[in-house]
C-alpha positions in Angstrom: -74.7 -7.5 26.4 -71.2 -6.5 25.7 -69.0 -8.9 23.9 -65.3 -8.7 25.0 -62.5 -10.3 23.0 -60.4 -12.7 25.2 -56.6 -11.9 25.3 -54.6 -14.4 23.2 -57.8 -15.7 21.3 -60.8 -14.8 19.1 -63.0 -16.0 21.8 -65.8 -13.4 22.8 -67.1 -13.3 26.2 -70.5 -11.9 26.7 -70.8 -9.5 29.7 -74.3 -8.3 30.9 -75.1 -4.5 31.3 -77.5 -3.2 33.9 -81.0 -1.8 33.2 -79.6 1.6 32.2 -77.3 0.0 29.6 -74.2 0.7 31.6 -71.5 -1.9 32.5 -70.6 -1.8 36.1 -66.9 -2.2 36.7 -67.7 -4.5 39.6 -69.4 -7.0 36.9 -66.5 -6.8 34.4 -64.0 -7.6 37.2 -66.0 -10.9 37.8 -65.3 -11.9 34.1 -61.8 -10.3 34.0 -60.3 -9.9 37.3 -57.8 -7.2 37.8 -59.3 -5.0 34.8 -59.2 -1.3 34.7 -61.7 -0.6 31.9 -62.4 -1.3 28.3 -61.1 0.0 24.9 -62.1 -0.5 21.2 -60.8 0.2 18.0 -62.5 2.8 15.6 -64.2 1.2 12.4 -61.1 1.6 10.1 -59.0 -0.3 13.0 -56.6 2.5 13.3 -57.2 4.2 16.6 -57.8 2.7 19.9 -60.4 4.6 22.1 -61.0 4.1 25.9 -64.6 3.5 27.0 -65.7 6.5 29.2 -66.9 6.1 33.0 -70.0 7.6 34.4 -69.8 10.3 36.9 -69.4 8.1 39.8 -66.3 6.4 38.0 -67.8 2.9 38.8 -69.7 2.1 35.6 -68.8 2.1 32.1 -70.8 4.1 29.4 -71.6 2.9 26.0 -69.9 4.7 23.1 -72.2 7.0 21.2 -73.0 4.2 18.6 -73.8 1.8 21.4 -72.2 -1.4 22.5 -73.1 -3.3 19.3 -70.7 -4.0 16.4 -67.6 -3.3 18.0 -64.5 -5.2 19.3 -63.8 -4.6 23.1 -60.8 -5.5 24.8 -59.8 -5.3 28.5 -57.5 -2.8 29.7 -55.1 -3.7 32.7 -53.1 -1.5 35.0 -49.3 -1.4 33.9 -47.2 -3.3 36.5 -43.7 -4.3 36.6 -42.6 -7.0 34.0 -40.2 -8.3 36.7 -41.7 -10.9 38.9 -41.6 -10.4 42.6 -39.2 -12.6 44.7 -39.0 -13.1 48.4 -36.1 -10.9 48.7 -37.8 -8.0 46.8 -41.1 -8.1 48.8 -39.9 -9.2 52.3 -36.2 -8.2 52.7 -35.5 -5.4 50.4 -34.0 -2.2 51.8 -36.5 0.6 52.4 -35.9 4.1 51.2 -35.8 7.0 53.5 -38.9 8.2 51.8 -40.7 4.8 53.0 -39.1 5.0 56.4 -40.2 8.5 57.0 -42.1 10.4 54.1 -42.3 13.7 56.2 -38.9 14.0 57.4 -36.6 15.8 55.1 -39.4 17.3 53.0 -38.0 20.8 53.2 -36.8 20.3 49.5 -40.6 20.3 48.6 -42.0 23.4 50.3 -40.3 26.0 47.9 -42.6 24.9 45.3 -45.8 25.0 47.4 -48.1 28.2 47.4 -51.6 28.8 48.5 -54.4 31.4 47.6 -56.3 33.0 50.5 -60.0 32.5 49.6 -62.7 34.9 50.7 -64.1 31.9 52.5 -61.3 32.0 54.9 -59.9 28.7 53.6 -56.5 28.2 51.7 -56.5 26.9 48.0 -53.5 24.8 47.0 -51.2 26.2 44.1 -48.0 24.4 42.7 -45.1 26.1 41.0 -44.0 24.2 38.1 -41.4 26.5 36.6 -40.0 29.7 37.9 -42.9 31.6 36.2 -45.8 29.1 35.8 -48.0 27.6 38.5 -51.1 25.3 38.4 -54.2 25.1 40.7 -57.6 23.3 40.2 -60.4 24.7 38.3 -63.7 23.7 40.3 -65.5 25.5 43.2 -64.0 28.9 43.9 -62.0 28.8 40.9 -64.9 28.5 38.5 -65.1 32.3 38.3 -61.6 32.5 36.7 -61.4 34.2 33.4 -58.4 33.5 31.0 -56.2 36.6 30.7 -58.3 38.6 33.0 -58.5 37.0 36.6 -55.3 38.0 38.6 -54.8 36.1 41.9 -52.2 36.6 44.7 -50.3 33.5 45.4 -48.4 33.0 48.8 -45.2 31.0 49.3 -45.4 28.5 52.1 -41.8 28.4 52.7 -41.1 32.3 52.6 -44.5 34.0 52.9 -43.6 36.1 50.0 -46.5 37.2 47.7 -46.9 37.4 44.0 -49.5 38.3 41.5 -50.2 35.6 38.7 -52.7 36.0 35.9 -54.8 33.1 34.5 -53.2 32.1 31.2 -55.0 28.7 30.5 -58.0 27.0 31.7 -58.8 23.3 31.1 -62.4 22.4 32.1 -62.1 18.7 31.0 -59.0 18.1 33.1 -60.1 20.3 35.9 -56.9 22.7 36.0 -56.0 26.3 35.6 -52.5 27.5 34.7 -51.2 30.8 36.3 -48.3 32.9 35.2 -46.3 35.3 37.3 -44.1 38.0 35.8 -41.9 37.7 38.7 -39.8 34.5 39.4 -41.8 32.7 42.2 -39.0 29.9 42.5 -35.4 29.8 41.2 -35.8 26.6 39.1 -38.1 24.2 37.8 -39.9 21.6 40.0 -38.3 18.2 39.9 -40.7 15.6 38.2 -41.3 11.8 38.7 -43.1 9.5 36.6 -46.5 8.1 38.0 -46.3 4.4 38.0 -48.6 1.7 39.6 -47.7 1.1 43.2 -45.5 4.2 43.5 -45.7 5.9 46.7 -46.6 9.6 47.0 -47.5 12.4 49.7 -50.3 14.8 49.2 -49.1 18.3 50.6 -52.3 20.3 51.1 -54.7 21.8 53.8 -56.7 18.7 54.6 -60.1 19.5 56.1 -59.4 23.2 55.8 -56.6 23.1 58.3 -54.6 26.3 58.3 -51.1 24.7 58.1 -49.6 22.3 55.7 -50.6 18.8 56.0 -49.2 15.5 54.4 -51.2 12.5 53.5 -49.6 9.3 52.2 -50.9 7.3 49.2 -50.1 4.9 46.6 -50.8 5.0 42.8 -53.8 2.8 42.4 -54.1 2.7 38.6 -52.6 4.7 35.7 -55.3 3.8 33.3 -56.6 7.4 32.0 -60.1 7.2 33.6 -62.6 9.4 31.7 -66.3 10.2 32.9 -69.3 11.7 31.4 -71.8 14.2 32.8 -74.5 15.7 30.9 -73.1 14.6 27.6 -69.5 16.1 28.3 -66.4 14.1 29.0 -64.2 14.8 31.9 -60.6 13.4 32.4 -58.4 11.8 31.8 -57.4 11.2 35.5 -55.6 8.4 37.4 -56.5 7.0 40.9 -54.5 7.1 44.2 -55.2 5.6 47.6 -54.7 8.7 49.7 -57.5 9.7 52.1 -58.0 13.3 50.9 -60.6 16.0 51.8 -61.8 19.3 50.1 -58.7 21.3 51.4 -56.6 19.0 49.2 -57.8 20.1 45.9 -55.0 21.3 43.9 -52.4 19.7 46.2 -49.1 18.7 44.8 -48.5 14.8 44.9 -44.9 14.2 45.5 -42.8 11.0 45.2 -39.5 10.7 46.6 -37.7 12.4 43.6 -40.3 14.8 42.4 -43.7 16.2 41.7 -46.0 13.2 40.4 -49.5 14.6 40.1 -52.0 17.2 41.1 -54.6 16.1 43.5 -58.3 17.1 42.2 -60.7 15.2 44.4 -62.2 12.0 45.8 -64.4 9.5 44.2 -68.0 9.1 45.7 -70.2 6.2 46.0 -72.6 5.7 43.2 -76.2 6.6 43.8 -78.3 3.5 44.8 -81.5 2.6 46.3 -81.5 2.8 50.1 -81.2 -0.9 50.8 -78.4 -1.3 48.1 -76.7 1.8 49.5 -76.4 0.3 53.0 -74.7 -2.8 51.5 -72.5 -0.9 49.3 -71.3 1.5 52.1 -69.9 -1.5 54.1 -67.5 -2.2 51.5 -67.1 1.0 49.4 -63.5 2.4 49.5 -63.0 5.9 48.1 -60.0 6.8 45.9 -58.4 10.2 45.3 -58.1 11.2 41.7 -55.2 13.1 40.1 -53.9 14.4 37.0 -50.3 13.5 36.3 -47.7 16.3 35.9 -46.9 14.8 32.5 -50.3 16.1 31.2 -49.4 19.7 31.6 -45.7 19.9 31.6 -45.3 20.8 28.2 -47.2 24.3 28.5 -44.1 26.2 29.0 -42.0 26.5 25.9 -40.6 30.0 26.5 -38.7 28.3 29.5 -37.5 25.4 27.9 -34.6 25.5 25.0 -35.9 22.2 23.8 -39.7 21.8 24.2 -39.8 18.4 22.6 -37.9 16.9 25.6 -41.0 17.5 27.8 -43.1 15.4 25.4 -40.7 12.6 26.0 -41.5 12.6 29.5 -45.3 12.0 29.1 -47.0 9.1 30.7 -48.6 6.6 28.6 -52.2 7.9 27.8 -51.4 11.5 28.2 -52.6 14.2 25.7 -50.1 15.8 23.6 -52.3 17.9 21.3 -55.3 20.3 21.1 -53.8 22.4 23.9 -53.0 26.2 23.5 -49.5 27.7 23.5 -49.2 29.6 26.4 -47.2 32.7 25.1 -47.3 35.9 27.4 -50.8 37.6 27.5 
């Protein structure tokens, strides 16, 4: 049993765990509708810590010391504080992005690159600055070695090729930073904050399609989801509603004014017994999971005369420490 403190009072609500001592998010939502997860304070009361998710991202894993002797609190997605009105929800003017999110997207293409893999498929790469690019870590990119692996990136808009070296690998957040000695673009990629309900477009190669594809989605939750696998934590990630496929790994997620996130994959239905799986499949709806651009936007001090300005752009929950300085190799 997990005891969760009710907001605005000292009342503690008991919530049952399953036979594996995990707390299904579905159960938690019955007691606290709209919840995105749990957090608790360290014993000295000074540091908040999120409760990790399991690999399926559907169940909460107990802290290392267990569920006992901790004060747990519900975390809810951040939403606008301004109440919706009939004018705001029914009669507001639509933006050009909402009317046609593909038309006029040529300004995005200069920042989109790809790697021709030996498998015959294209891997997505995004340029963040004139010299730095980012791609995913899993799959074909697991063989990459820091300061050793050199890959050839190809511009989608011009077809020009550049060699780029791997200068940083983040296993937990599933991305790789590349650096080209040549300028691959002439300016930084514009960036946009990831907020709940913000619309975006995934620019990738859906289902291995050889040409660029566009998939529409909305930010589902900005709570920094973390999951555990074999005792190791992965994340934090955020959720979107885009129906992505393997060819969209590493794809740029653009909002109407800039790059919001890097797409990393799709959630999968948790493992269940056969009869339970049939029932679950009827209602299960996968989400794409992403890492906001703010998580890695401060990696380029040699290209920003005021590096502290990047940290000011970080989204709530983003990490701002324990990352290596990416000086030239």
